[in-house]
C-alpha angles and dihedrals in degrees: 000000000000123000114273115204117183115191096164135064091248089112091068119098114246092256093051090050092053090049089053092051091051089051090051092053091049090049091050091050092049091048091053092049094048089047092057093044092050092051093051090046090050094052093047093046093049091052091049092047090058092047093048094045091051091045091049093052094045096046096036091233119153091191089060092045089048090051090047089049090051089048089053090057087041092053090048088048092053092045092050090045090051092048089045091054090046094049092043088065092059113107122250118261136191092277097041101038092172092048124235100297094116091067084082091059093044089051090053092048096049089045095055091050092053089055092061089060091049092052091053090053095048094047092048092050093045093053089051090052094048089061094041110029116204128209115263131201095223096186094059090041093053095049094047093045090050092051089049091050093052092046091051092049089053094047092046091052089049093055095041118112099037124151103285090226094053100109088184099060090032088057092049091048091051090054092050092047089053088049092051091053089045090055090049089053091050091050091050092046091051091051092047091051094045100044104027102026090232103156090174090065090076099059092036093054091044087058089052089052089052090053089054089051090050092052094051091044093053092048092050096044089051095050098043092042090054091055092046089052089055090245121177108269115263114272096023122116113201094200090054092047091051091049095049095043090053086062095046092097134011091233092065114098098173142007119196146142090053119176125177122180143151126247088192138331111322094001110109126180132188140189125189145158124233131191115208136196112264094253095043125138102235095193092055093046091048091053092047093050095046093046091051092047092049099044101034101038104014093241104165098190128029131179111203126191121198111211122217098231109303118032110261092211097065090131087068090055092257118158093026112115093003120143111264127194116210 
């Protein structure tokens, strides 16, 4: 039997194709909504960043400056996320055949790296202040930290309820959550300085803020890095997929060389090889495989190769460990 490559969605049944189109429209609507939310969040965060930076300088509080520094990264995160969502909507062209969706993931990756630099700065400054405490205007610090806290609560509620696979909005939400905790730390530091006279509370709590930033940065760099490395999407087991696809149609004798990856959040792709019985109906098998991939694992685009007997790509290790049906 000759090779059969299918690079289109022609192999889907009519019903499956309609379902796919409906999903695309939903995705476009969600993208537009998240775009608007990200823009509002960016504007609010930038305003708060200016207020907190000014408050930090006036009051002499490192916790406020740390929170403002985090808000700067946060504002950049939101801006990159907004631009990512905007670019992701651009259609594919001959040079970017998968479109521009991965800009979202790149934005998340670059973002997380910038946070590591910020943490180093905050910790260095905090250690200096522990050895040489500086006077702090706790009243100004408290009022500014409280305004920051309320702004962060509002922004976090705004971004809540995004698509769980949207690394872009998830990254932005992580930033804002870290900010919220940073503002709580600044409020507590202001109260400790005002009521107890503990000047050390300011640098100590700013170090705690930096640890929160570090945690969110590590989580984001791991998730976005996994997508950039074409890793198998979280929660999918390739061996299980091979096994179940081998049972999708009685004419399939073997499934192997399976790859599943994400171009961007919610956009899964797959390639695989299938060996069929000599008298098999390739069109029917193709429909069965694509329908199963789409409905069971939400793979929107699959390229399937039918092998004529033994797999011709054995040098690549194909056919070894594949699921065979006897």
